[in-house]
VEXDREN-2710 file (C-alpha; in Angstrom, 1 decimal):
% VEXDREN-2710
k/r/px/py/pz
1/MET/0.0/-0.2/-0.1
2/PRO/1.4/3.5/-0.8
3/ASP/2.5/5.6/1.6
4/PRO/0.3/8.7/1.8
5/GLN/2.6/11.1/3.7
6/ASN/4.0/13.9/1.4
7/LYS/2.0/13.2/-0.9
8/THR/-0.7/15.9/-2.8
9/ILE/-4.2/15.1/-4.2
10/LEU/-5.8/17.6/-6.5
11/VAL/-9.7/17.2/-6.8
12/VAL/-10.8/19.2/-9.3
13/ASP/-15.5/19.3/-9.5
14/ASP/-17.5/22.3/-9.8
15/GLU/-19.9/20.6/-7.8
16/PRO/-18.9/22.3/-4.5
17/GLU/-20.8/19.4/-2.1
18/ILE/-18.7/16.5/-4.2
19/ARG/-15.4/19.0/-4.2
20/LYS/-15.7/19.2/-0.4
21/LEU/-17.0/15.4/0.4
22/VAL/-14.2/13.9/-2.1
23/ALA/-11.2/16.2/-0.6
24/ALA/-12.5/15.1/3.2
25/MET/-12.0/11.5/2.4
26/VAL/-8.9/12.1/0.8
27/ALA/-7.4/14.0/3.3
28/GLN/-8.9/11.0/6.0
29/LEU/-6.8/8.6/4.0
30/GLY/-3.8/11.0/4.9
31/TYR/-3.1/12.6/1.7
32/ALA/-2.7/16.6/1.7
33/VAL/-5.4/17.9/-0.3
34/LEU/-5.6/20.6/-2.9
35/THR/-9.1/21.9/-4.3
36/ALA/-10.2/23.3/-7.4
37/ASP/-13.6/24.4/-9.0
38/SER/-12.3/24.5/-12.3
39/GLY/-9.8/23.5/-14.9
40/GLU/-8.5/26.8/-15.0
41/HIS/-8.0/26.7/-11.2
42/ALA/-6.5/23.7/-11.2
43/LEU/-4.0/24.6/-13.8
44/THR/-3.0/27.7/-11.9
45/LEU/-2.6/25.4/-8.8
46/LEU/-0.4/23.0/-10.6
47/ARG/2.1/26.0/-11.7
48/THR/2.0/27.8/-8.3
49/HIS/2.2/24.7/-6.3
50/PRO/5.3/24.3/-4.5
51/GLN/5.5/20.7/-4.4
52/ARG/4.6/17.7/-7.2
53/ILE/1.2/16.8/-7.4
54/GLU/0.9/13.3/-7.0
55/MET/-2.8/12.3/-8.7
56/LEU/-5.8/14.3/-10.1
57/ILE/-9.2/13.5/-9.2
58/THR/-11.4/15.0/-11.2
59/ASP/-14.9/14.5/-12.7
60/VAL/-15.5/13.1/-16.5
61/VAL/-17.9/15.8/-17.4
62/ALA/-17.3/19.4/-16.3
63/PRO/-18.6/22.8/-17.9
64/GLY/-16.1/25.0/-19.4
65/MET/-13.5/22.2/-19.2
66/SER/-13.7/18.8/-19.4
67/GLY/-11.6/16.0/-17.3
68/PRO/-10.2/14.6/-20.1
69/MET/-8.9/17.7/-21.3
70/LEU/-8.3/19.2/-17.9
71/ALA/-5.9/15.7/-17.2
72/ASP/-4.4/16.4/-20.8
73/LYS/-3.2/19.6/-20.0
74/LEU/-2.3/18.8/-16.3
75/THR/-0.1/15.4/-17.5
76/ALA/1.8/17.4/-20.2
77/LEU/3.1/19.6/-17.9
78/GLN/3.9/16.8/-15.4
79/PRO/4.1/13.0/-16.5
80/SER/4.1/11.5/-13.2
81/MET/1.1/12.8/-12.0
82/ARG/-1.7/10.1/-11.9
83/VAL/-5.5/10.4/-12.9
84/LEU/-8.7/9.1/-11.3
85/TYR/-12.1/9.6/-13.0
86/ILE/-15.2/9.7/-11.0
87/SER/-18.4/10.2/-12.5
88/GLY/-22.2/9.4/-11.6
89/TYR/-22.7/8.2/-15.0
90/ASP/-21.9/4.7/-17.1
91/HIS/-20.1/5.8/-19.6
92/THR/-19.4/4.8/-22.9
93/HIS/-17.2/2.4/-24.4
94/VAL/-15.4/5.1/-26.1
95/VAL/-14.7/7.1/-22.7
96/GLN/-13.8/3.7/-21.2
97/SER/-11.0/2.7/-23.8
98/TYR/-9.9/6.2/-23.6
99/ILE/-9.5/6.8/-20.0
100/VAL/-7.5/2.8/-19.9
101/GLY/-5.6/3.7/-22.9
102/LYS/-4.0/6.3/-20.9
103/GLY/-3.5/4.4/-17.9
104/HIS/-6.3/6.1/-16.2
105/ALA/-8.9/5.0/-13.7
106/LEU/-12.5/5.7/-13.3
107/LEU/-14.3/5.3/-9.6
108/VAL/-18.9/5.2/-10.3
109/LYS/-20.6/7.7/-8.2
110/PRO/-21.6/6.9/-5.2
111/PHE/-18.2/5.4/-3.5
112/THR/-17.3/4.4/-0.4
113/LEU/-13.9/5.6/1.7
114/GLY/-13.1/1.8/0.9
115/ASP/-14.0/2.4/-2.5
116/LEU/-11.4/5.5/-3.0
117/ARG/-8.6/3.8/-0.9
118/GLU/-8.1/0.7/-3.5
119/LYS/-8.6/3.5/-6.6
120/MET/-5.8/5.3/-5.3
121/ASP/-3.4/2.9/-3.7
122/SER/-3.5/0.7/-6.8
123/LEU/-2.9/4.4/-9.3
124/LEU/-0.4/5.2/-6.8
125/LYS/1.7/1.9/-6.0
126/PRO/5.5/2.3/-7.4
127/ALA/5.5/1.0/-10.9
128/VAL/7.9/-2.6/-10.7
129/ARG/10.4/-3.1/-13.3
130/THR/11.4/-6.0/-15.3
131/ALA/15.0/-7.1/-16.1
END
């Protein structure tokens, strides 16, 4: 299981209640949390935050800039960033393929703290290198 100490997670959602709930869950797991209410706000945080951001947690559908558009912009600036999409919708095969193809993950709402922990752990675990 990854060690959350000193790891910062960026939670982006345009709905304040969801953003606060997910941020509280991430904090309960021991991570430092940054929150943003839009893609533009998230980009500003990435550029100005002094520490590396380990993971982006974002909704798939968002006004202005979709979750995948935001993930593409943030990972272009910080390629090692992991991405976890959260969504209340059962997405099409195309979206699923895009998410998996990029090495990202999807967590369908509603989810439990245990569900979130499991997805975050799987994304943040160190890569196993083969010789």
